[in-house]
N, CA, C and O atoms as CSV, one atom per row, in Angstrom:
chain,resi,resn,atom,element,x,y,z
A,1,MET,N,N,0.977,-10.314,24.351
A,1,MET,CA,C,0.056,-9.874,23.341
A,1,MET,C,C,0.780,-9.832,22.000
A,1,MET,O,O,1.870,-9.273,21.886
A,2,GLU,N,N,0.165,-10.426,21.001
A,2,GLU,CA,C,0.750,-10.429,19.670
A,2,GLU,C,C,0.311,-9.177,18.898
A,2,GLU,O,O,-0.837,-8.748,19.012
A,3,PRO,N,N,1.215,-8.600,18.122
A,3,PRO,CA,C,0.847,-7.423,17.340
A,3,PRO,C,C,-0.017,-7.800,16.134
A,3,PRO,O,O,0.117,-8.885,15.568
A,4,VAL,N,N,-0.892,-6.889,15.764
A,4,VAL,CA,C,-1.692,-7.022,14.553
A,4,VAL,C,C,-1.548,-5.747,13.734
A,4,VAL,O,O,-1.252,-4.682,14.278
A,5,ALA,N,N,-1.758,-5.856,12.435
A,5,ALA,CA,C,-1.670,-4.699,11.544
A,5,ALA,C,C,-2.586,-4.923,10.350
A,5,ALA,O,O,-2.793,-6.060,9.924
A,6,TRP,N,N,-3.134,-3.840,9.811
A,6,TRP,CA,C,-3.974,-3.884,8.614
A,6,TRP,C,C,-3.247,-3.194,7.486
A,6,TRP,O,O,-2.620,-2.156,7.693
A,7,ASP,N,N,-3.323,-3.765,6.273
A,7,ASP,CA,C,-2.747,-3.098,5.110
A,7,ASP,C,C,-3.820,-2.262,4.410
A,7,ASP,O,O,-4.965,-2.211,4.858
A,8,ALA,N,N,-3.442,-1.611,3.313
A,8,ALA,CA,C,-4.353,-0.714,2.601
A,8,ALA,C,C,-5.546,-1.445,1.991
A,8,ALA,O,O,-6.574,-0.825,1.721
A,9,ASP,N,N,-5.425,-2.755,1.768
A,9,ASP,CA,C,-6.522,-3.541,1.208
A,9,ASP,C,C,-7.466,-4.078,2.282
A,9,ASP,O,O,-8.475,-4.707,1.962
A,10,GLY,N,N,-7.142,-3.832,3.561
A,10,GLY,CA,C,-7.976,-4.318,4.655
A,10,GLY,C,C,-7.601,-5.701,5.153
A,10,GLY,O,O,-8.302,-6.261,5.996
A,11,ALA,N,N,-6.505,-6.267,4.647
A,11,ALA,CA,C,-6.037,-7.562,5.155
A,11,ALA,C,C,-5.485,-7.365,6.559
A,11,ALA,O,O,-4.781,-6.391,6.821
A,12,LEU,N,N,-5.799,-8.278,7.451
A,12,LEU,CA,C,-5.357,-8.233,8.837
A,12,LEU,C,C,-4.209,-9.222,9.011
A,12,LEU,O,O,-4.316,-10.376,8.595
A,13,TYR,N,N,-3.114,-8.780,9.623
A,13,TYR,CA,C,-1.938,-9.615,9.848
A,13,TYR,C,C,-1.675,-9.742,11.336
A,13,TYR,O,O,-1.924,-8.810,12.100
A,14,SER,N,N,-1.168,-10.905,11.749
A,14,SER,CA,C,-0.775,-11.152,13.129
A,14,SER,C,C,0.598,-11.807,13.131
A,14,SER,O,O,0.893,-12.655,12.288
A,15,LEU,N,N,1.436,-11.408,14.085
A,15,LEU,CA,C,2.796,-11.929,14.196
A,15,LEU,C,C,3.021,-12.406,15.622
A,15,LEU,O,O,2.697,-11.688,16.569
A,16,TRP,N,N,3.576,-13.620,15.794
A,16,TRP,CA,C,3.856,-14.095,17.144
A,16,TRP,C,C,5.066,-15.015,17.144
A,16,TRP,O,O,5.400,-15.635,16.134
A,17,GLY,N,N,5.717,-15.087,18.309
A,17,GLY,CA,C,6.887,-15.924,18.475
A,17,GLY,C,C,6.557,-17.199,19.224
A,17,GLY,O,O,5.551,-17.283,19.929
A,18,SER,N,N,7.420,-18.189,19.060
A,18,SER,CA,C,7.291,-19.460,19.764
A,18,SER,C,C,8.695,-19.950,20.121
A,18,SER,O,O,9.682,-19.261,19.862
A,19,THR,N,N,8.778,-21.131,20.711
A,19,THR,CA,C,10.076,-21.688,21.064
A,19,THR,C,C,10.870,-22.128,19.842
A,19,THR,O,O,12.057,-22.430,19.960
A,20,LYS,N,N,10.248,-22.168,18.690
A,20,LYS,CA,C,10.929,-22.590,17.458
A,20,LYS,C,C,10.917,-21.532,16.363
A,20,LYS,O,O,11.116,-21.862,15.194
A,21,GLY,N,N,10.691,-20.274,16.712
A,21,GLY,CA,C,10.769,-19.244,15.692
A,21,GLY,C,C,9.606,-18.278,15.703
A,21,GLY,O,O,9.049,-17.965,16.755
A,22,LEU,N,N,9.247,-17.809,14.523
A,22,LEU,CA,C,8.257,-16.751,14.359
A,22,LEU,C,C,7.193,-17.179,13.359
A,22,LEU,O,O,7.487,-17.848,12.368
A,23,TRP,N,N,5.955,-16.786,13.631
A,23,TRP,CA,C,4.803,-17.115,12.794
A,23,TRP,C,C,4.122,-15.835,12.332
A,23,TRP,O,O,4.074,-14.848,13.066
A,24,LEU,N,N,3.598,-15.856,11.114
A,24,LEU,CA,C,2.818,-14.766,10.554
A,24,LEU,C,C,1.500,-15.333,10.047
A,24,LEU,O,O,1.476,-16.387,9.411
A,25,ALA,N,N,0.411,-14.640,10.326
A,25,ALA,CA,C,-0.895,-15.065,9.822
A,25,ALA,C,C,-1.578,-13.893,9.132
A,25,ALA,O,O,-1.330,-12.733,9.461
A,26,ARG,N,N,-2.448,-14.212,8.166
A,26,ARG,CA,C,-3.195,-13.183,7.432
A,26,ARG,C,C,-4.656,-13.606,7.350
A,26,ARG,O,O,-4.975,-14.770,7.110
A,27,SER,N,N,-5.535,-12.624,7.556
A,27,SER,CA,C,-6.967,-12.839,7.372
A,27,SER,C,C,-7.472,-11.831,6.357
A,27,SER,O,O,-7.192,-10.636,6.451
A,28,LEU,N,N,-8.214,-12.330,5.391
A,28,LEU,CA,C,-8.801,-11.453,4.369
A,28,LEU,C,C,-10.272,-11.164,4.650
A,28,LEU,O,O,-10.928,-10.462,3.880
A,29,ASP,N,N,-10.797,-11.713,5.767
A,29,ASP,CA,C,-12.221,-11.553,6.095
A,29,ASP,C,C,-12.435,-11.092,7.547
A,29,ASP,O,O,-13.285,-11.624,8.262
A,30,GLN,N,N,-11.649,-10.101,7.959
A,30,GLN,CA,C,-11.768,-9.454,9.282
A,30,GLN,C,C,-11.609,-10.438,10.442
A,30,GLN,O,O,-12.285,-10.299,11.461
A,31,GLY,N,N,-10.733,-11.420,10.303
A,31,GLY,CA,C,-10.424,-12.342,11.385
A,31,GLY,C,C,-11.268,-13.596,11.437
A,31,GLY,O,O,-11.097,-14.414,12.341
A,32,GLU,N,N,-12.171,-13.768,10.493
A,32,GLU,CA,C,-13.021,-14.963,10.471
A,32,GLU,C,C,-12.201,-16.228,10.195
A,32,GLU,O,O,-12.344,-17.232,10.893
A,33,THR,N,N,-11.337,-16.170,9.169
A,33,THR,CA,C,-10.461,-17.294,8.838
A,33,THR,C,C,-9.038,-16.765,8.660
A,33,THR,O,O,-8.829,-15.596,8.334
A,34,TRP,N,N,-8.063,-17.654,8.883
A,34,TRP,CA,C,-6.660,-17.253,8.840
A,34,TRP,C,C,-5.835,-18.244,8.019
A,34,TRP,O,O,-6.130,-19.438,7.972
A,35,THR,N,N,-4.792,-17.712,7.373
A,35,THR,CA,C,-3.745,-18.503,6.759
A,35,THR,C,C,-2.466,-18.152,7.505
A,35,THR,O,O,-2.187,-16.972,7.717
A,36,SER,N,N,-1.680,-19.153,7.910
A,36,SER,CA,C,-0.473,-18.852,8.682
A,36,SER,C,C,0.759,-19.496,8.058
A,36,SER,O,O,0.672,-20.509,7.364
A,37,TRP,N,N,1.906,-18.879,8.323
A,37,TRP,CA,C,3.197,-19.330,7.818
A,37,TRP,C,C,4.225,-19.292,8.938
A,37,TRP,O,O,4.243,-18.354,9.735
A,38,HIS,N,N,5.074,-20.300,9.002
A,38,HIS,CA,C,6.223,-20.322,9.907
A,38,HIS,C,C,7.349,-19.613,9.157
A,38,HIS,O,O,7.970,-20.206,8.276
A,39,ILE,N,N,7.622,-18.340,9.499
A,39,ILE,CA,C,8.511,-17.517,8.674
A,39,ILE,C,C,9.960,-17.473,9.153
A,39,ILE,O,O,10.855,-17.146,8.374
A,40,VAL,N,N,10.203,-17.799,10.427
A,40,VAL,CA,C,11.566,-17.828,10.954
A,40,VAL,C,C,11.723,-19.105,11.771
A,40,VAL,O,O,10.952,-19.349,12.698
A,41,ASP,N,N,12.710,-19.912,11.433
A,41,ASP,CA,C,12.968,-21.158,12.150
A,41,ASP,C,C,14.224,-20.978,12.997
A,41,ASP,O,O,15.320,-20.796,12.467
A,42,ARG,N,N,14.053,-21.030,14.325
A,42,ARG,CA,C,15.180,-20.868,15.247
A,42,ARG,C,C,15.054,-21.879,16.369
A,42,ARG,O,O,13.955,-22.329,16.691
A,43,ASP,N,N,16.181,-22.233,16.961
A,43,ASP,CA,C,16.174,-23.137,18.105
A,43,ASP,C,C,16.039,-22.383,19.426
A,43,ASP,O,O,16.151,-22.977,20.498
A,44,GLU,N,N,15.798,-21.075,19.347
A,44,GLU,CA,C,15.626,-20.246,20.535
A,44,GLU,C,C,14.272,-19.557,20.468
A,44,GLU,O,O,13.710,-19.362,19.390
A,45,VAL,N,N,13.762,-19.196,21.624
A,45,VAL,CA,C,12.474,-18.515,21.671
A,45,VAL,C,C,12.582,-17.140,21.008
A,45,VAL,O,O,13.589,-16.447,21.158
A,46,SER,N,N,11.538,-16.754,20.274
A,46,SER,CA,C,11.440,-15.421,19.664
A,46,SER,C,C,10.345,-14.663,20.401
A,46,SER,O,O,9.265,-15.208,20.629
A,47,TYR,N,N,10.607,-13.422,20.774
A,47,TYR,CA,C,9.652,-12.668,21.589
A,47,TYR,C,C,9.714,-11.177,21.282
A,47,TYR,O,O,10.569,-10.720,20.524
A,48,TYR,N,N,8.790,-10.424,21.885
A,48,TYR,CA,C,8.614,-8.990,21.658
A,48,TYR,C,C,8.474,-8.648,20.169
A,48,TYR,O,O,9.153,-7.746,19.680
A,49,PRO,N,N,7.601,-9.358,19.445
A,49,PRO,CA,C,7.433,-9.027,18.028
A,49,PRO,C,C,6.712,-7.692,17.857
A,49,PRO,O,O,5.861,-7.321,18.666
A,50,TYR,N,N,7.063,-6.993,16.807
A,50,TYR,CA,C,6.393,-5.749,16.422
A,50,TYR,C,C,6.123,-5.846,14.930
A,50,TYR,O,O,6.975,-6.309,14.172
A,51,LEU,N,N,4.946,-5.414,14.507
A,51,LEU,CA,C,4.537,-5.546,13.108
A,51,LEU,C,C,3.837,-4.278,12.652
A,51,LEU,O,O,3.026,-3.708,13.382
A,52,THR,N,N,4.153,-3.844,11.449
A,52,THR,CA,C,3.442,-2.732,10.825
A,52,THR,C,C,3.203,-3.079,9.357
A,52,THR,O,O,3.981,-3.811,8.746
A,53,ALA,N,N,2.121,-2.545,8.805
A,53,ALA,CA,C,1.768,-2.820,7.406
A,53,ALA,C,C,1.439,-1.513,6.708
A,53,ALA,O,O,1.041,-0.534,7.339
A,54,ARG,N,N,1.614,-1.518,5.395
A,54,ARG,CA,C,1.221,-0.380,4.559
A,54,ARG,C,C,1.017,-0.887,3.152
A,54,ARG,O,O,1.360,-2.026,2.835
A,55,GLY,N,N,0.468,-0.055,2.323
A,55,GLY,CA,C,0.292,-0.425,0.922
A,55,GLY,C,C,-0.473,-1.727,0.767
A,55,GLY,O,O,-1.393,-2.019,1.531
A,56,HIS,N,N,-0.086,-2.491,-0.217
A,56,HIS,CA,C,-0.761,-3.747,-0.557
A,56,HIS,C,C,0.094,-4.931,-0.099
A,56,HIS,O,O,0.844,-5.500,-0.892
A,57,GLY,N,N,-0.019,-5.297,1.165
A,57,GLY,CA,C,0.713,-6.443,1.699
A,57,GLY,C,C,2.161,-6.170,2.041
A,57,GLY,O,O,2.942,-7.109,2.198
A,58,GLU,N,N,2.543,-4.892,2.161
A,58,GLU,CA,C,3.910,-4.557,2.555
A,58,GLU,C,C,3.992,-4.593,4.078
A,58,GLU,O,O,3.267,-3.867,4.759
A,59,LEU,N,N,4.879,-5.443,4.615
A,59,LEU,CA,C,5.008,-5.617,6.052
A,59,LEU,C,C,6.434,-5.334,6.498
A,59,LEU,O,O,7.388,-5.560,5.753
A,60,ALA,N,N,6.566,-4.840,7.717
A,60,ALA,CA,C,7.865,-4.707,8.374
A,60,ALA,C,C,7.710,-5.269,9.772
A,60,ALA,O,O,6.701,-5.027,10.435
A,61,ALA,N,N,8.712,-6.025,10.228
A,61,ALA,CA,C,8.624,-6.663,11.533
A,61,ALA,C,C,9.973,-6.610,12.241
A,61,ALA,O,O,11.026,-6.633,11.605
A,62,THR,N,N,9.920,-6.539,13.567
A,62,THR,CA,C,11.105,-6.683,14.399
A,62,THR,C,C,10.767,-7.647,15.523
A,62,THR,O,O,9.601,-7.810,15.881
A,63,TRP,N,N,11.787,-8.284,16.078
A,63,TRP,CA,C,11.594,-9.182,17.210
A,63,TRP,C,C,12.949,-9.443,17.852
A,63,TRP,O,O,13.993,-9.124,17.284
A,64,SER,N,N,12.916,-10.023,19.034
A,64,SER,CA,C,14.129,-10.430,19.738
A,64,SER,C,C,14.147,-11.949,19.815
A,64,SER,O,O,13.106,-12.603,19.753
A,65,SER,N,N,15.351,-12.497,19.953
A,65,SER,CA,C,15.495,-13.934,20.017
A,65,SER,C,C,16.678,-14.274,20.912
A,65,SER,O,O,17.669,-13.544,20.944
A,66,GLY,N,N,16.574,-15.379,21.638
A,66,GLY,CA,C,17.649,-15.836,22.496
A,66,GLY,C,C,17.572,-15.207,23.878
A,66,GLY,O,O,16.606,-14.522,24.213
A,67,LYS,N,N,18.617,-15.455,24.681
A,67,LYS,CA,C,18.711,-14.856,26.017
A,67,LYS,C,C,20.175,-14.847,26.433
A,67,LYS,O,O,20.991,-15.595,25.894
A,68,GLY,N,N,20.491,-14.005,27.383
A,68,GLY,CA,C,21.879,-13.914,27.844
A,68,GLY,C,C,22.825,-13.547,26.724
A,68,GLY,O,O,22.611,-12.560,26.020
A,69,ASP,N,N,23.880,-14.346,26.554
A,69,ASP,CA,C,24.898,-14.076,25.531
A,69,ASP,C,C,24.400,-14.297,24.107
A,69,ASP,O,O,25.037,-13.838,23.158
A,70,THR,N,N,23.268,-14.994,23.939
A,70,THR,CA,C,22.748,-15.256,22.598
A,70,THR,C,C,21.631,-14.296,22.202
A,70,THR,O,O,21.037,-14.465,21.137
A,71,LEU,N,N,21.324,-13.280,23.036
A,71,LEU,CA,C,20.256,-12.321,22.743
A,71,LEU,C,C,20.543,-11.580,21.452
A,71,LEU,O,O,21.643,-11.061,21.258
A,72,GLN,N,N,19.540,-11.527,20.553
A,72,GLN,CA,C,19.656,-10.816,19.288
A,72,GLN,C,C,18.398,-10.013,19.032
A,72,GLN,O,O,17.299,-10.465,19.352
A,73,ALA,N,N,18.541,-8.825,18.458
A,73,ALA,CA,C,17.406,-8.047,17.965
A,73,ALA,C,C,17.402,-8.226,16.444
A,73,ALA,O,O,18.413,-7.975,15.789
A,74,LEU,N,N,16.275,-8.656,15.884
A,74,LEU,CA,C,16.208,-9.000,14.462
A,74,LEU,C,C,15.111,-8.210,13.774
A,74,LEU,O,O,14.224,-7.659,14.426
A,75,ARG,N,N,15.179,-8.160,12.458
A,75,ARG,CA,C,14.132,-7.509,11.674
A,75,ARG,C,C,13.943,-8.267,10.380
A,75,ARG,O,O,14.835,-8.978,9.917
A,76,GLY,N,N,12.778,-8.103,9.814
A,76,GLY,CA,C,12.495,-8.808,8.567
A,76,GLY,C,C,11.555,-8.040,7.710
A,76,GLY,O,O,11.208,-8.489,6.618
């Protein structure tokens, strides 16, 4: 399950990982349409994303990447 968060303006954000990094999407119309960005480019899978929003488009995110000896906990 991908995390979602709303900011003070009512914008809806979604964050998810893939085998090539992390993606962020924003909807300004309650999920009807979305704009998305590839925000982290990695050669390892990114997973367990967490997202929170506040104010006017202020976001904080954490996620994990890699496995075994390459496991990393990251934030952005």
